MARGUVEX-334622 format. One line per field, with one value per atom (N, C-alpha, C): atom name; chain; x, y, z; residue number from 1. Coordinates in Angstrom, 3 decimals, decimal comma. Example, Ala and Ser with C-alpha at 12.3 -4.5 7.8 and 13.67 -1.06 7.14 Angstrom:
<sites>
site	[N / CA / C / N / CA / C]
unit	[A / A / A / A / A / A]
east	[13,190 / 12,300 / 13,200 / 12,850 / 13,670 / 12,900]
north	[-5,690 / -4,500 / -3,300 / -2,250 / -1,060 / 0,030]
up	[7,800 / 7,800 / 7,800 / 7,080 / 7,140 / 7,870]
pos	[1 / 1 / 1 / 2 / 2 / 2]
</sites>
This chain:
<sites>
site	[N / CA / C / N / CA / C / N / CA / C / N / CA / C / N / CA / C / N / CA / C / N / CA / C / N / CA / C / N / CA / C / N / CA / C / N / CA / C / N / CA / C / N / CA / C / N / CA / C / N / CA / C / N / CA / C / N / CA / C / N / CA / C / N / CA / C / N / CA / C / N / CA / C / N / CA / C / N / CA / C / N / CA / C / N / CA / C / N / CA / C / N / CA / C / N / CA / C / N / CA / C / N / CA / C / N / CA / C / N / CA / C / N / CA / C / N / CA / C / N / CA / C / N / CA / C / N / CA / C / N / CA / C / N / CA / C / N / CA / C / N / CA / C / N / CA / C / N / CA / C / N / CA / C / N / CA / C / N / CA / C / N / CA / C / N / CA / C / N / CA / C / N / CA / C / N / CA / C / N / CA / C / N / CA / C / N / CA / C / N / CA / C / N / CA / C / N / CA / C / N / CA / C / N / CA / C / N / CA / C / N / CA / C / N / CA / C / N / CA / C / N / CA / C / N / CA / C / N / CA / C / N / CA / C / N / CA / C / N / CA / C / N / CA / C / N / CA / C / N / CA / C / N / CA / C / N / CA / C / N / CA / C / N / CA / C / N / CA / C / N / CA / C / N / CA / C / N / CA / C / N / CA / C / N / CA / C / N / CA / C / N / CA / C / N / CA / C / N / CA / C / N / CA / C / N / CA / C / N / CA / C / N / CA / C / N / CA / C / N / CA / C / N / CA / C / N / CA / C / N / CA / C / N / CA / C / N / CA / C / N / CA / C / N / CA / C / N / CA / C / N / CA / C / N / CA / C / N / CA / C / N / CA / C]
unit	[A / A / A / A / A / A / A / A / A / A / A / A / A / A / A / A / A / A / A / A / A / A / A / A / A / A / A / A / A / A / A / A / A / A / A / A / A / A / A / A / A / A / A / A / A / A / A / A / A / A / A / A / A / A / A / A / A / A / A / A / A / A / A / A / A / A / A / A / A / A / A / A / A / A / A / A / A / A / A / A / A / A / A / A / A / A / A / A / A / A / A / A / A / A / A / A / A / A / A / A / A / A / A / A / A / A / A / A / A / A / A / A / A / A / A / A / A / A / A / A / A / A / A / A / A / A / A / A / A / A / A / A / A / A / A / A / A / A / A / A / A / A / A / A / A / A / A / A / A / A / A / A / A / A / A / A / A / A / A / A / A / A / A / A / A / A / A / A / A / A / A / A / A / A / A / A / A / A / A / A / A / A / A / A / A / A / A / A / A / A / A / A / A / A / A / A / A / A / A / A / A / A / A / A / A / A / A / A / A / A / A / A / A / A / A / A / A / A / A / A / A / A / A / A / A / A / A / A / A / A / A / A / A / A / A / A / A / A / A / A / A / A / A / A / A / A / A / A / A / A / A / A / A / A / A / A / A / A / A / A / A / A / A / A / A / A / A / A / A / A / A / A / A / A / A / A / A / A / A / A / A / A / A / A / A / A / A / A / A / A / A / A / A / A / A / A / A / A / A / A / A / A / A / A / A / A / A / A / A / A / A / A]
east	[-30,154 / -28,754 / -27,919 / -28,512 / -27,787 / -26,616 / -26,808 / -25,744 / -25,046 / -25,389 / -24,775 / -23,488 / -22,588 / -21,371 / -21,754 / -20,927 / -21,182 / -20,029 / -20,380 / -19,400 / -19,509 / -18,369 / -18,337 / -17,368 / -17,800 / -16,899 / -16,846 / -15,634 / -15,461 / -14,627 / -15,039 / -14,298 / -13,772 / -12,454 / -11,795 / -11,050 / -11,393 / -10,761 / -9,985 / -8,657 / -7,873 / -7,603 / -7,379 / -6,876 / -5,506 / -5,144 / -3,857 / -2,656 / -2,650 / -1,514 / -1,490 / -2,545 / -2,618 / -2,673 / -2,403 / -2,450 / -1,494 / -0,268 / 0,709 / 0,310 / -0,242 / -0,698 / -1,793 / -2,770 / -3,883 / -3,381 / -2,523 / -2,024 / -1,239 / -0,392 / 0,400 / -0,511 / -1,471 / -2,366 / -3,304 / -3,733 / -4,585 / -3,813 / -2,529 / -1,726 / -1,619 / -1,541 / -1,586 / -2,935 / -4,021 / -5,360 / -5,472 / -4,911 / -4,951 / -4,301 / -3,100 / -2,372 / -3,136 / -3,629 / -4,339 / -5,696 / -6,431 / -7,775 / -7,736 / -6,747 / -6,633 / -6,379 / -5,960 / -5,721 / -6,980 / -8,024 / -9,268 / -9,913 / -10,428 / -11,019 / -12,128 / -12,985 / -14,134 / -13,917 / -12,706 / -12,404 / -11,981 / -12,707 / -12,411 / -11,587 / -11,839 / -11,118 / -10,974 / -9,798 / -9,595 / -8,532 / -8,973 / -8,074 / -8,118 / -6,956 / -6,821 / -6,373 / -7,085 / -6,757 / -6,797 / -6,220 / -6,314 / -6,370 / -6,922 / -6,919 / -6,691 / -6,436 / -6,242 / -7,060 / -7,900 / -8,721 / -8,521 / -8,104 / -7,895 / -6,997 / -5,946 / -5,000 / -5,437 / -6,611 / -7,123 / -6,979 / -6,234 / -6,071 / -7,286 / -7,787 / -8,914 / -8,524 / -8,811 / -8,565 / -9,895 / -9,842 / -11,002 / -10,666 / -11,547 / -11,357 / -12,473 / -12,082 / -13,046 / -12,897 / -13,981 / -13,963 / -15,037 / -14,755 / -15,748 / -15,579 / -16,693 / -16,702 / -17,637 / -17,370 / -18,166 / -19,638 / -19,883 / -21,249 / -21,215 / -22,371 / -22,442 / -21,707 / -21,646 / -20,891 / -19,411 / -18,901 / -17,494 / -17,272 / -18,266 / -18,180 / -18,102 / -18,955 / -18,949 / -17,628 / -17,093 / -15,794 / -14,710 / -14,783 / -13,823 / -13,969 / -15,188 / -15,431 / -15,033 / -15,061 / -14,677 / -13,184 / -12,472 / -11,056 / -10,208 / -9,118 / -8,185 / -7,626 / -7,247 / -6,640 / -7,636 / -8,889 / -9,906 / -10,138 / -10,290 / -10,517 / -9,316 / -8,108 / -6,895 / -6,841 / -7,140 / -7,151 / -8,161 / -9,376 / -10,420 / -10,029 / -9,363 / -8,932 / -7,866 / -6,995 / -5,926 / -6,420 / -7,276 / -7,550 / -8,682 / -9,344 / -10,541 / -10,445 / -9,361 / -9,258 / -8,419 / -8,093 / -7,296 / -8,129 / -9,456 / -10,321 / -10,839 / -10,902 / -11,503 / -13,019 / -13,564 / -14,996 / -15,148 / -16,303 / -16,544 / -16,420 / -15,792 / -15,721 / -17,117 / -17,234 / -18,493 / -18,426 / -19,255 / -19,245 / -20,550 / -20,426 / -21,590 / -21,578 / -22,681 / -22,872 / -23,560 / -22,982 / -23,487 / -23,823 / -24,874 / -25,269 / -24,777 / -24,439 / -24,042 / -25,202 / -24,891 / -25,816 / -25,200 / -23,982 / -23,253 / -21,778 / -21,196 / -19,815 / -18,983 / -17,854 / -16,965 / -16,367 / -16,312 / -15,699 / -14,346 / -13,317 / -11,979 / -11,561]
north	[-18,908 / -18,823 / -18,398 / -18,196 / -17,702 / -18,585 / -19,910 / -20,822 / -21,471 / -21,093 / -21,676 / -20,927 / -21,639 / -20,995 / -19,865 / -18,832 / -17,654 / -17,490 / -17,326 / -17,097 / -15,660 / -15,060 / -13,699 / -13,679 / -13,051 / -12,782 / -11,276 / -10,767 / -9,334 / -9,094 / -8,120 / -7,690 / -6,291 / -6,155 / -4,886 / -4,414 / -3,227 / -2,663 / -1,413 / -1,551 / -0,387 / 0,566 / 1,815 / 2,760 / 2,250 / 2,449 / 1,921 / 2,311 / 3,516 / 3,974 / 3,364 / 2,627 / 2,034 / 0,504 / -0,112 / -1,574 / -2,193 / -1,715 / -2,290 / -2,025 / -0,849 / -0,538 / -1,507 / -1,712 / -2,602 / -4,026 / -4,483 / -5,855 / -6,048 / -5,117 / -5,209 / -5,269 / -4,381 / -4,342 / -5,546 / -6,026 / -7,211 / -8,445 / -8,541 / -9,661 / -9,627 / -8,440 / -8,315 / -8,776 / -8,418 / -8,854 / -10,372 / -10,983 / -12,441 / -13,081 / -12,658 / -13,251 / -13,064 / -11,875 / -11,602 / -12,295 / -12,256 / -12,835 / -14,346 / -15,000 / -16,444 / -16,867 / -15,939 / -16,234 / -16,082 / -15,493 / -15,299 / -16,656 / -16,801 / -18,073 / -18,551 / -17,657 / -18,052 / -18,031 / -17,695 / -17,638 / -19,024 / -19,551 / -20,866 / -20,769 / -19,731 / -19,503 / -18,007 / -17,585 / -16,193 / -16,216 / -16,212 / -16,337 / -15,073 / -14,694 / -13,520 / -13,968 / -13,518 / -13,826 / -12,526 / -12,527 / -11,324 / -11,707 / -10,798 / -10,930 / -9,560 / -9,539 / -8,271 / -8,317 / -7,313 / -7,198 / -5,816 / -5,776 / -4,502 / -3,564 / -4,114 / -3,300 / -2,941 / -3,367 / -3,066 / -4,292 / -4,137 / -5,218 / -5,232 / -6,442 / -6,625 / -7,711 / -7,460 / -8,437 / -9,076 / -10,376 / -11,139 / -11,752 / -11,579 / -12,163 / -13,172 / -14,393 / -15,441 / -15,740 / -15,527 / -15,686 / -16,688 / -17,412 / -18,322 / -18,255 / -18,034 / -17,901 / -18,930 / -19,272 / -20,254 / -19,838 / -18,530 / -18,023 / -16,499 / -15,857 / -14,393 / -13,703 / -14,334 / -13,747 / -13,650 / -14,637 / -14,602 / -13,520 / -13,308 / -12,215 / -10,883 / -10,711 / -9,458 / -9,277 / -10,354 / -10,272 / -9,834 / -10,328 / -9,910 / -8,416 / -7,975 / -6,556 / -5,654 / -6,169 / -5,393 / -5,470 / -6,321 / -6,547 / -5,313 / -5,221 / -4,107 / -4,076 / -5,238 / -5,259 / -4,857 / -5,241 / -4,851 / -3,339 / -2,808 / -1,361 / -0,564 / -1,055 / -0,362 / -0,353 / -1,489 / -1,570 / -0,601 / -0,625 / 0,262 / 1,736 / 2,050 / 3,420 / 3,874 / 2,964 / 3,295 / 3,324 / 2,384 / 2,094 / 2,897 / 3,733 / 4,415 / 5,073 / 5,775 / 6,473 / 5,707 / 4,469 / 3,653 / 2,948 / 2,957 / 2,168 / 2,971 / 2,314 / 2,924 / 2,977 / 2,022 / 1,978 / 1,287 / 1,446 / 0,821 / -0,702 / -1,375 / -2,837 / -3,448 / -4,471 / -5,188 / -6,422 / -6,453 / -7,535 / -8,308 / -9,630 / -10,496 / -11,540 / -11,656 / -12,663 / -13,861 / -15,057 / -16,241 / -17,351 / -18,108 / -19,247 / -20,531 / -21,514 / -22,809 / -23,464 / -24,122 / -25,003 / -26,401 / -26,515 / -27,771 / -27,408 / -27,485 / -27,053 / -28,241 / -28,453 / -29,554 / -29,284 / -30,289 / -30,185 / -30,885 / -30,209 / -30,797 / -31,099]
up	[-10,022 / -10,372 / -9,167 / -8,018 / -6,862 / -6,457 / -6,478 / -6,066 / -7,237 / -8,453 / -9,645 / -9,986 / -10,650 / -11,132 / -12,093 / -12,111 / -12,931 / -13,910 / -15,179 / -16,235 / -16,706 / -16,947 / -17,461 / -18,629 / -19,713 / -20,828 / -20,996 / -21,100 / -21,288 / -22,537 / -23,312 / -24,491 / -24,207 / -24,265 / -23,948 / -25,199 / -25,669 / -26,857 / -26,436 / -26,322 / -25,906 / -27,070 / -26,744 / -27,735 / -28,182 / -29,447 / -29,944 / -29,081 / -28,562 / -27,761 / -26,353 / -25,991 / -24,659 / -24,659 / -25,806 / -25,887 / -24,870 / -24,804 / -23,868 / -22,416 / -22,142 / -20,782 / -20,351 / -21,222 / -20,893 / -20,711 / -21,614 / -21,499 / -20,200 / -19,869 / -18,627 / -17,401 / -17,342 / -16,181 / -16,145 / -17,315 / -17,341 / -16,899 / -17,216 / -16,727 / -15,206 / -14,637 / -13,172 / -12,637 / -13,354 / -12,941 / -12,994 / -14,020 / -14,148 / -12,927 / -12,611 / -11,473 / -10,165 / -9,926 / -8,672 / -8,618 / -9,710 / -9,723 / -9,545 / -10,111 / -9,974 / -8,529 / -7,695 / -6,278 / -5,429 / -5,985 / -5,241 / -4,952 / -3,749 / -3,322 / -4,262 / -4,699 / -5,511 / -7,004 / -7,444 / -8,875 / -9,358 / -10,327 / -10,887 / -12,171 / -12,961 / -14,221 / -14,419 / -14,860 / -15,250 / -16,342 / -17,592 / -18,737 / -19,582 / -20,110 / -20,962 / -22,345 / -23,360 / -24,745 / -25,535 / -26,730 / -27,558 / -29,023 / -29,803 / -31,249 / -31,844 / -33,135 / -33,838 / -35,110 / -35,285 / -36,478 / -37,065 / -38,336 / -39,034 / -38,244 / -37,629 / -36,885 / -35,476 / -35,054 / -33,716 / -32,819 / -31,724 / -30,755 / -29,840 / -29,583 / -28,662 / -27,665 / -26,399 / -25,348 / -24,951 / -24,714 / -24,281 / -22,930 / -21,975 / -20,649 / -20,433 / -20,083 / -19,764 / -18,279 / -17,555 / -16,106 / -15,691 / -14,633 / -14,046 / -12,537 / -11,857 / -10,403 / -9,793 / -8,579 / -7,841 / -7,772 / -7,551 / -7,417 / -7,503 / -7,387 / -7,483 / -6,341 / -5,177 / -4,066 / -4,430 / -5,146 / -5,580 / -6,635 / -7,489 / -8,466 / -7,729 / -6,730 / -5,967 / -5,219 / -4,673 / -3,990 / -4,972 / -6,193 / -7,231 / -7,508 / -7,687 / -7,989 / -6,823 / -5,614 / -4,437 / -4,135 / -4,851 / -4,541 / -4,834 / -4,120 / -4,287 / -5,711 / -6,249 / -7,585 / -8,671 / -8,523 / -9,500 / -9,456 / -8,253 / -8,129 / -8,613 / -8,350 / -8,817 / -10,341 / -10,951 / -12,419 / -13,011 / -12,489 / -13,011 / -12,851 / -11,762 / -11,536 / -12,526 / -12,917 / -13,878 / -15,312 / -15,678 / -17,085 / -17,700 / -16,947 / -17,425 / -18,779 / -19,077 / -20,360 / -21,383 / -21,092 / -22,015 / -23,065 / -22,927 / -23,794 / -24,976 / -26,150 / -27,333 / -27,187 / -26,429 / -26,129 / -24,780 / -24,187 / -22,885 / -23,025 / -22,054 / -22,110 / -22,207 / -23,041 / -23,197 / -22,308 / -21,284 / -20,297 / -20,404 / -20,550 / -20,698 / -19,598 / -18,890 / -17,851 / -18,506 / -18,350 / -19,025 / -18,042 / -18,343 / -17,531 / -18,199 / -17,389 / -17,912 / -18,651 / -19,759 / -20,439 / -20,437 / -20,970 / -20,966 / -20,897 / -19,728 / -19,493 / -19,040 / -19,692 / -19,323 / -17,954 / -17,136 / -15,815 / -15,850 / -15,381 / -15,373 / -13,964]
pos	[1 / 1 / 1 / 2 / 2 / 2 / 3 / 3 / 3 / 4 / 4 / 4 / 5 / 5 / 5 / 6 / 6 / 6 / 7 / 7 / 7 / 8 / 8 / 8 / 9 / 9 / 9 / 10 / 10 / 10 / 11 / 11 / 11 / 12 / 12 / 12 / 13 / 13 / 13 / 14 / 14 / 14 / 15 / 15 / 15 / 16 / 16 / 16 / 17 / 17 / 17 / 18 / 18 / 18 / 19 / 19 / 19 / 20 / 20 / 20 / 21 / 21 / 21 / 22 / 22 / 22 / 23 / 23 / 23 / 24 / 24 / 24 / 25 / 25 / 25 / 26 / 26 / 26 / 27 / 27 / 27 / 28 / 28 / 28 / 29 / 29 / 29 / 30 / 30 / 30 / 31 / 31 / 31 / 32 / 32 / 32 / 33 / 33 / 33 / 34 / 34 / 34 / 35 / 35 / 35 / 36 / 36 / 36 / 37 / 37 / 37 / 38 / 38 / 38 / 39 / 39 / 39 / 40 / 40 / 40 / 41 / 41 / 41 / 42 / 42 / 42 / 43 / 43 / 43 / 44 / 44 / 44 / 45 / 45 / 45 / 46 / 46 / 46 / 47 / 47 / 47 / 48 / 48 / 48 / 49 / 49 / 49 / 50 / 50 / 50 / 51 / 51 / 51 / 52 / 52 / 52 / 53 / 53 / 53 / 54 / 54 / 54 / 55 / 55 / 55 / 56 / 56 / 56 / 57 / 57 / 57 / 58 / 58 / 58 / 59 / 59 / 59 / 60 / 60 / 60 / 61 / 61 / 61 / 62 / 62 / 62 / 63 / 63 / 63 / 64 / 64 / 64 / 65 / 65 / 65 / 66 / 66 / 66 / 67 / 67 / 67 / 68 / 68 / 68 / 69 / 69 / 69 / 70 / 70 / 70 / 71 / 71 / 71 / 72 / 72 / 72 / 73 / 73 / 73 / 74 / 74 / 74 / 75 / 75 / 75 / 76 / 76 / 76 / 77 / 77 / 77 / 78 / 78 / 78 / 79 / 79 / 79 / 80 / 80 / 80 / 81 / 81 / 81 / 82 / 82 / 82 / 83 / 83 / 83 / 84 / 84 / 84 / 85 / 85 / 85 / 86 / 86 / 86 / 87 / 87 / 87 / 88 / 88 / 88 / 89 / 89 / 89 / 90 / 90 / 90 / 91 / 91 / 91 / 92 / 92 / 92 / 93 / 93 / 93 / 94 / 94 / 94 / 95 / 95 / 95 / 96 / 96 / 96 / 97 / 97 / 97 / 98 / 98 / 98 / 99 / 99 / 99 / 100 / 100 / 100 / 101 / 101 / 101 / 102 / 102 / 102 / 103 / 103 / 103 / 104 / 104 / 104]
</sites>
């Protein structure tokens, strides 16, 4: 998988009082991450279940080196530094391998 594209899905559940904070900062992450050379997709979605807002991030990178570059980026580190106590639970991050992915 070293040279294969890397997909990441993250589920972020903010505390109710921090929903707007998380959304604002995640929109900044979207704009900055989409500018990264190795970032192919960085989409933010949300849903609400039983009054709880949940954010879903769908990411796709050229390879693991691009994932590491994202994690080392200034905007990623700044977000993590701000958002630490905004979450109701730790973000659930899943690394996924391609099986059959449409190419656009």
